[in-house]
N, C-alpha and C positions, 0 to 999 in steps of 0.2 A: 051565814051568808053575809058577804060584804058587797055593798053597792057603790060603785065609783062613777062619778060624772066624767064623761069623756067628750072632748071637743069634736070628735068625728062620729062616734057610734052612740052618743047620748049617754044612757045609763048602761054600765057593764056590771053584771052580777057575777061575783067571784065566790065559788064555794068548793067544798071538797078539798082535794089535794092542792089545788091552785091557791086556795085561801091560806092553807098552811104554809105554802112556799112564799107567799107574798112578802113577808117581812124578814126573809132570810138575808144575810149579808150579801150573797151573790146576786140576788134579784134587786135589792135596793141600790147596789152599785150602779145599776143601769140608769138610775136617775142622773148620774154624773157623766153620762156619755151621750153626746149629741148624735141624733140619728143621721144627720147629713154632714157631720164634721165641719169643714171649712166653708161649706156652701153658705153659711151665715154671713160670710164676707161679701156675698153677692145679694142674698135675700135676707135682710136683717131679722125678719120674723121667724126664720127657720131655726128656732130654739128648741124644738121638740126633741125628746130623748128616746133612747132605746127602751126605757121603762114603759112609757105610754104606748109605744109601738107594740111591745110584748103583750100588754093588756089587750090591745086591739086584735092581735093574732089569736090570743086565747079566746076572745069573744067570738070571732068568726069560726074558729075551730069548734067551739061549743055549738054554734048554730048548725054547722055542717054535720056534726055528730048526731044532733037531734033529728035532722032531716034524714040522715042515713039509717037511723034506728040503732046506733051503736052506743051501748051504755056499759055499766059494770066496770070491771077492772081494766078492760081494753079502752073504754072511753076515758077513764081517769088517766091512763098512761098517755093517751094522745093529748089530753088537756095539759098534763104536766109538761110534755114535750113542747107544746105550743107556747106556754108561758116561759119556758127555759131556753127556747131556741137561740137566743142571742146572748146568753150569759158568757159565752166564750169570746165575745168581742173585746178587742183591745181599745185603748183610748182613740178617740176621733173615728170610731167605727172602721170603715173600710180604708180610710186614708193611709194608714201605715201597715195594713195587713200583709202586703207584699214583703215588707221589711222583716217583720217577725217570722213570716213563713220561711224565708231564706235561711233563718238561723234555727228554727225549731221544727220545720217540716209540718207545722200544724196550721190549719185554717180555723176560723171562728166556730165552725160546726164540729170540730174535733173536741168534744166535751166529755168523753168517757171518764177520764181521771177527775175532772172538775165535779161531775155529778156524783161520783162515788165517795167523795170526801166532804168535810165541812158540814155546815148546817143543811145544805140541800140534800146531801146523801142521807143525813139523819132523818129528815122529814120524809123522803121517798120511802125509806125502809120502814119507818113507823106507819106509813099509809099502806104498806103491803106491796110496794112497787120496787122492782129491780132496777137500780140506776143504769145498769148496762143496757137494758131493753129500752129505757127512755132515751138514752144517748143514741141508740140506733135509729129511733124515730127522728131525732133532731137532724141526723145525717141524711135522712130521706130514705132509709133502708126499709124494705118490705112493702107490703100493700098499703098499710096505713101511714107509712112514712111519706107517701106521696101527698098527703094532706098538709104536712108541715113543710116539706121541701121537695118541690116538683114543679112541673109546668103549670099546674092548676092550684098551686099551694095558696093557703090563706095568708102566708107571709107577704107574698107579692100583692095580693088584694088589698091588704091593709097599708103597706108602705106607699103604694101609688096614690091612694086617696089621701093619706095623711100628709105626704110630702107636698101634694098639690095644695091642700088646705093651708099648710103653714107657710108656704112660699107665696101663696096668692096666685099661682099659675093654674089655669083651669084645665090643662090637658090631661091630668091624671084622674079626672072624674069618671068613675066606672060604677056600674050597678052591682055592688057587692051582694045585695040581697038576692038578686036573680042568679048570680054566679053560684052562690052557696046553695040555693034552692034547686039548681039544675044539675048538681054533681051526682054521679052515680058510679058504681063499680061494675065493670063488664070484664069477665075473665081475669079478675084481679087487677085490672087497670082502672085508674081514676079517669073518668071521661065526663063530658057534658052531654046531657041527654038530647034526644031528637029536637030539631028546630033551633039549635043554639050556635050555628056557625057565626052569626053576627055578634053573639055574646062573647064568643072566643076572640073574634076580631077586635072587639072593643078593648080587651085586655092587652092585646098585642099593640094596638094603635096607641093606647095610653102610654105604654112603655116607650114606644118609638118616639113619641112627641116629648116626653119628659127628659129623654136622654140628652139631646142637644141643648134644651132650654135650661135644665137644672143640673143634672148629674155631670154633664161634660161641658158646662159653660166655661169659657176660657179662663176667667178669673178664678173659678173654683179649681180648675186643673192646675193653674200656677201655684195657688196656695197649698194644694195637696202635695205637689211636687216639692215645694220648699219644706213642708212638714216632714215628708219622707227623707229628704236630704239631712235635715236636722236630726231626725231619729237615728239615721245611720251613723252620724257623727257621735251621737250619745252612746250608741252601743260599742263604739271603739274605746270608750273609757273603761277602766278595769273594774269599777265597782257596780256595774249594772249588767244583768243578763237579759237575754231576749225573753225568757220566761217571766222575769220580773216585769219587763216592759208590757207584756201581754195582759198582766193583771192590774196595771195602772188604770186610773180613770183620766178624764180630760184635765182636771186641775193638777193631778200628779205629774202628767207629762209636761205641761207648760211650765210648771214650777221647776222641774228638772232642767228643762231647756234654758230657762232664765238664769239658773244658778250654776251652769256649767260653762266655763270660759270658751270652750270650743263651739258652743251652740248659742251663746247669748245674743249674737248678732242676728241670727235667724229668729229667735224669740222676739227680739225688739221689732223686727220687720213685721212679723205676724201680729203682734200686739197693736202696732200702729197702722196696720194695713199699708205698709210701705213695701209693696210687693215687687218682685222682678217683673219685667215686661217681656213681650214676645219679640224675640230677635228673628225667629222663623216660625211660620204657621203654614204648613205645607199639606196639600191634598195627597191622598194615597197614590194616585196615578203619577205623582211627581217624586215619589220616594222609592229608591231601589229596594228590592226584596231583602237584600242582605241587611239593610237597616231595620226594616219592619220586623224581621225575624230574629234580630239580635237579642242575646240574653243580657243579664245584668252586667256581667264582666265586660262584654263587648261594648255595651253602651257607655260604661264608665271609661273605657279606653278611648272611645270616640270623643267624649267630653274633654278628656285631657288633650287630645290632638286639636280640638277646636280652640281650647283655651290657649295652647301654645301658639297656634296660628294667629289668633287675635291679639296676643300679647297681654293677656289678662290672667289673673289667678284662676286655678282650676275651680275653686268654689264659686266663681262667678258664672259658671255655665251649668245649666241643668237641661239635659235632653229628656223629653217626655214622649215616649213611643208607646201608644196604646197597642193592645193586642189586635189581631185581625177581627173584623166585625163578625159577630155571631148572633143568632136569633133563636135561642132555645125554645122560646114560646111557640115557634112554628111547629114544634112536635106535639103541641097540645092535641089531645084526641077528642073527637066529637063523633056523635052517632048521626049517621046520614043514611036514611032508607034502611035502617036496621043493621047497618054495617059500621064498624069502628074505623074511622079514617083520621089521618093526621091533618091538622089544619093547613099545613104547608102545601099539601096535595089537593086540598079542597077549595082554598080561598085564593083568588087572583090578587088580593090585597098583599099577600105575603111577599110576592115577587117584587112589587113596587116598593114595599118597605125595606126589603133587602138592598135594592138599588139606592134608596135614599140614605140608608145607613152607611153604605160604602162612600157615598158622596159627602157625607158629614164627617167622615174620619179625618183627623188632622194630627200631624206630627208637630210638636212644639219644641222650640229651643228657647230657653228663658235666660235673662241676664239683667243686672241692674240697669236702670234706664240710660245712664251715661255710657254704657258699654254695648248697647244693642247694635249699633252700626257695625262695629268691628266684629262682634260675635256673629251677627247675621251673615256677613260676607264670608267669614271663616267657616261657619257651619255649612253653608251652601256648597262650599268647595270640598270640605272634608267628607260630607255625607253624600256628595254626588247628586244634589238636588237639581231638578229642572227649574231654573231661576224664573222663567217666564210664568210658571204656574204656582210659585211659592211666594208667600208674603215674607219679604226679607227686610227687617228693620222698619223703615217708615217710608212715607210717600215721596220723600226727597230722592230716593234711590230707585225710582221706577217700579215701585211696589204695586201689585194688583190687590186692592182691598176695598171693602165697602165701609161706610161710616159705622154701621152697627157692629162690625168686627172690631173696631177700635174702642167702642163704647164700654164703659165699666159700670 
């Protein structure tokens, strides 16, 4: 057994197959991938990595398995999946996942091939575990995959607490001990036992509060968008494939960006925190549906039109269009009066949070600071935005904005 001191869960005891996996190349790589990517440019202490998060997920999975009375080969399989659930992440975590997915068709939880080969595959087979069945759990398949990837998964429990701890933001504080202790299976579905509607709401509320404060902070979004643009340019070069990019770590990617002429300007800006600024920051109600639902190629075409209209280079315009708001946590199942019910149908809080989520949605168009005036006016015209409701460039042009929206 190996005991590891953790900043969130105190002491984590790692044993069995997880201990054997700990020092594999694939798991150790996670030490070099930041959990929150470019959020560090907003919260300087957000330096935690996918490695420590994976340990936390393993710890909570172990606690849940003990509570549920699951042991033997099944328990080891779930523990392995918990520790390995993030080995498929590319550099900077989710920041460039949309880029690599367009080229490979794979998300970070598509790990079947990765688990079947290399040191991880050797360890799993040596421990009597089928890599394919572990990969299925990582993807959330089957009854026990719900523990690793689902509405009540231990992944979410750990990252909310861990991200709040390392950013210093208090909103992600949840009672992981109670959540784990109240888990049970009913008809093959993972649910929270009787009397835990408020426990489920706490998970939902934590996610809803962390989203605008940390995950969707406007500076984090700008830096993520710049990193995605740089990564796209990197993949246009002949000597790098998307599969190779997926297997890089953070230092690999930033080094590649610095040493490639087509991306070195982006690398310098990210290194020096010389970020693009908001030319447009528009609410959902002020954005046409055709823009909200546009795919990558359509957004790229809009960026080119905005650049042409503004008289700037295409690389000076980044349109950042989030997906439509969703709240998967609202499908969390809780036992109420002996019946299994969805939280969204039981809790009046869900409706309020859905409304808040929609109101917090923003479309962003970013450009270098000396080009935001021209880009903002051009973007409003090209995208068909309601100018009265959108932040366009700065306060000198009749912008509606609050001081905290401009704060960095």
